[in-house]
N, C-alpha and C positions, 0 to 999 in steps of 0.2 A: 571586274578587276583584271588588270593585265600584269603579268610578271615575266621577266626575261629568264629564259632557261639557260643552262650551261652552253648549249649549242648556238646561242644568239637568237633563237626563235622566241617569239612572244607567245606565252600561254594565256588563254583567256578563260575566265570562270563566269558562268552566268549568274545573275543576281539571285535567282531562287536557290541555287546551290550554296552561294555565299551566305545567304540568310540562314539556311539550314545548319551550316557549319557554325556560324556565330551563335545560334540558339543552343546548339549542343555543347559548345565549349563553355558558354555561360552557365549551363546547368551543371556541368562537371565542376567548374570552379566554385559554384555555390555550395556544393556538397563536399568539396575536397578539404583535406588537411593541408593548409598552405605551407606548412613546414616540411611536408613530405612530397608534395606533387611537383612534377617536372613538366616541362613542355613536351618531352617525349611521351610521358605517361598520358598527358592530355590528348596528344595526337593518336596514340594507340586506342584509348577509350572511345574517342570520337569516331575513329575509323571503324571500329567494331560495330558501333551503333548505326552509323550511316551507310555501311557497306561500301566505303570509299576510302582509298589510301590518302589521308590528309597529311601525310608526312612528305608528300611530293608537291613541288611548285605547280600551280600557284596556291594550292590549298594551304600549305604550311604557312604562307605569309598571312593568310586570313587568321589562322590560329594564333600566330605571334601577335598580330595587331590586337585581337580580342584580349589576349592575356595581358598585354601591355596597358590597354585601356582599363582593364579590371584592376590591375595593380595601382595605376595612377589614381583611379577613383578611390580605392582603399586608402591610399596615402593621403589624399585630400580630405577624406572623411576623418581620418585619424588626427590630422593637423587641426581641423575645425573643432574637434572635441576638446582640445587642450586649452 
């Protein structure tokens, strides 16, 4: 995954690291109270477990994507049950 930094440079993340972040974020979301969790809290918890600051690009974009996918899936599942 590539992400443009503030200085115009492109930051790249290797697939293995991206997968680790995805897996950790999904675990956090699965156990989280969705009324209280924030993207910042997810970043902090993932950073502590992975030993990597995922609040920085390009890692934070992976976190955001996984959170958005999770919420979309949750929304779709809720609509299907109605």
